[in-house]
C-alpha positions as CSV (number, residue, x, y, z in Angstrom):
1,M,139.7,85.5,86.9
2,S,136.4,86.0,85.2
3,S,134.9,89.5,84.9
4,P,131.4,90.1,86.3
5,H,130.2,90.7,82.8
6,H,131.5,87.3,81.6
7,L,129.9,85.5,84.6
8,E,126.5,87.2,83.8
9,D,126.8,86.1,80.2
10,E,127.6,82.5,81.3
11,I,124.6,82.4,83.6
12,A,122.3,83.8,80.8
13,W,123.6,81.2,78.4
14,R,123.2,78.4,80.9
15,R,119.7,79.5,81.7
16,M,118.7,79.6,78.0
17,F,120.2,76.2,77.2
18,A,118.8,74.6,80.4
19,S,115.4,75.9,79.6
20,Q,115.5,74.6,76.0
21,A,116.7,71.2,77.2
22,N,114.0,71.1,79.9
23,N,111.2,72.1,77.5
24,R,112.4,69.5,74.9
25,A,112.6,66.7,77.4
26,W,109.1,67.5,78.8
27,A,107.7,67.7,75.3
28,L,109.0,64.2,74.6
29,T,107.6,62.9,77.9
30,E,104.2,63.9,76.8
31,Q,104.2,61.9,73.6
32,L,102.2,58.7,73.8
33,T,104.9,56.9,71.7
34,R,108.5,57.7,70.9
35,T,111.2,56.2,68.8
36,P,114.3,54.7,70.4
37,E,116.1,57.9,69.2
38,E,113.5,60.1,70.9
39,D,113.9,58.1,74.1
40,Q,117.6,58.7,74.0
41,E,117.0,62.4,73.2
42,M,114.6,62.7,76.1
43,L,117.1,61.2,78.5
44,D,120.0,63.3,77.2
45,A,117.9,66.5,77.3
46,A,116.7,65.9,80.9
47,H,120.3,65.2,82.1
48,A,121.6,68.2,80.2
49,S,118.9,70.5,81.7
50,M,119.9,69.3,85.2
51,H,123.6,69.7,84.5
52,L,123.1,73.3,83.2
53,W,120.7,74.4,86.0
54,R,122.6,72.9,88.9
55,P,125.3,75.7,89.3
56,I,122.9,78.6,88.7
57,G,119.6,77.4,90.1
58,N,118.1,77.0,93.6
59,D,116.7,74.1,95.5
60,K,113.3,74.4,93.7
61,N,115.0,74.3,90.3
62,Y,116.9,71.2,91.4
63,R,113.8,69.4,92.6
64,L,111.9,70.3,89.4
65,G,114.8,68.8,87.5
66,C,114.4,65.7,89.7
67,L,110.8,65.5,88.7
68,L,111.7,65.6,85.0
69,L,114.4,62.9,85.6
70,G,111.9,60.8,87.6
71,Q,109.4,61.0,84.8
72,V,111.9,60.3,82.1
73,H,113.3,57.2,83.9
74,A,109.8,55.9,84.6
75,L,108.9,56.2,81.0
76,L,112.1,54.3,80.1
77,G,111.4,51.6,82.6
78,N,114.3,52.5,84.9
79,A,112.4,51.9,88.2
80,S,115.2,52.5,90.6
81,Y,116.2,55.9,89.1
82,A,112.6,56.9,88.7
83,I,111.7,56.2,92.3
84,D,114.9,57.9,93.6
85,Y,114.4,61.1,91.6
86,A,110.6,61.3,92.0
87,S,110.8,60.6,95.8
88,S,113.5,63.1,96.3
89,A,111.4,65.8,94.6
90,F,108.1,64.8,96.2
91,D,109.7,64.9,99.7
92,Y,110.9,68.4,99.0
93,F,107.6,69.7,97.6
94,E,105.6,68.0,100.4
95,V,107.3,70.2,103.1
96,Q,107.7,73.4,101.1
97,I,105.2,76.2,100.4
98,C,104.7,75.5,96.7
99,E,102.2,76.1,93.9
100,P,99.4,73.7,93.6
101,W,100.6,72.7,90.1
102,E,104.0,71.7,91.6
103,M,102.4,69.4,94.1
104,A,100.2,67.9,91.4
105,L,103.2,67.3,89.2
106,A,105.1,65.7,92.1
107,H,102.2,63.3,92.7
108,A,101.9,62.5,89.0
109,V,105.5,61.7,88.6
110,L,105.7,59.7,91.7
111,A,102.6,57.8,90.5
112,N,104.4,57.0,87.3
113,A,107.6,56.0,89.1
114,A,105.6,53.7,91.5
115,H,103.8,52.1,88.5
116,C,107.2,51.5,86.9
117,A,108.4,49.8,90.2
118,D,105.2,47.7,90.3
119,D,104.1,49.4,93.5
120,E,100.3,49.4,92.9
121,L,99.3,50.9,96.2
122,R,101.7,53.8,95.9
123,H,100.7,54.3,92.2
124,A,97.0,54.5,93.1
125,L,97.6,56.8,96.1
126,H,99.6,59.3,94.0
127,Y,97.6,59.0,90.9
128,R,94.4,59.9,92.7
129,A,96.1,62.8,94.5
130,A,97.4,64.1,91.2
131,Q,94.0,63.8,89.6
132,A,92.3,65.7,92.5
133,L,94.9,68.5,92.5
134,I,94.7,68.9,88.7
135,D,90.9,69.0,88.8
136,A,91.1,71.7,91.4
137,L,93.5,74.0,89.4
138,P,91.8,77.2,88.4
139,D,94.1,78.0,85.5
140,P,93.1,76.1,82.4
141,E,96.6,76.3,80.9
142,E,98.2,74.8,84.0
143,K,95.5,72.1,84.0
144,D,96.2,71.3,80.3
145,I,99.9,71.0,80.9
146,L,99.5,68.7,83.9
147,L,96.9,66.6,82.1
148,A,99.4,66.0,79.3
149,T,101.8,64.6,82.0
150,L,99.1,62.5,83.7
151,R,98.0,61.2,80.3
152,V,101.2,59.2,80.0
153,V,101.0,57.8,83.5
154,P,99.2,54.4,83.4
155,A,95.6,54.8,84.7
156,L,94.4,52.9,87.7
157,S,93.1,49.4,87.3
158,A,89.4,49.0,87.3
159,A,89.5,46.4,90.1
């Protein structure tokens, strides 16, 4: 049987490694180009983050992990996984009281997943919603972070 002290240590370690994996994966998603090795690292880091957060996090942590996985899979061209993860997260944030940046991120990731799945209508709907929410953010740091995400989502056609 584990002591409470040992359990607290495990949670602290999980939280630290999950956060590092999450931050690394998001940093890689923001790059305009990646090597095949970086693509694999991005995928591995995103899954590692989800694996580490799952036993210690809450529903919001899980759905934020789904957004990361949705973004990663969209960038890698895995449409089915991208849509599944992004939709699951979007559905959660759409009915929860959440921060404006979280809803903006959910729209941006779903726009990217929709583009990956060749769903132009869904892509346009969520891209525009993400843009509007990002533009309305009062915090310049949050805005910059979300613009870095939206920058890698293919822009709307000029049609």
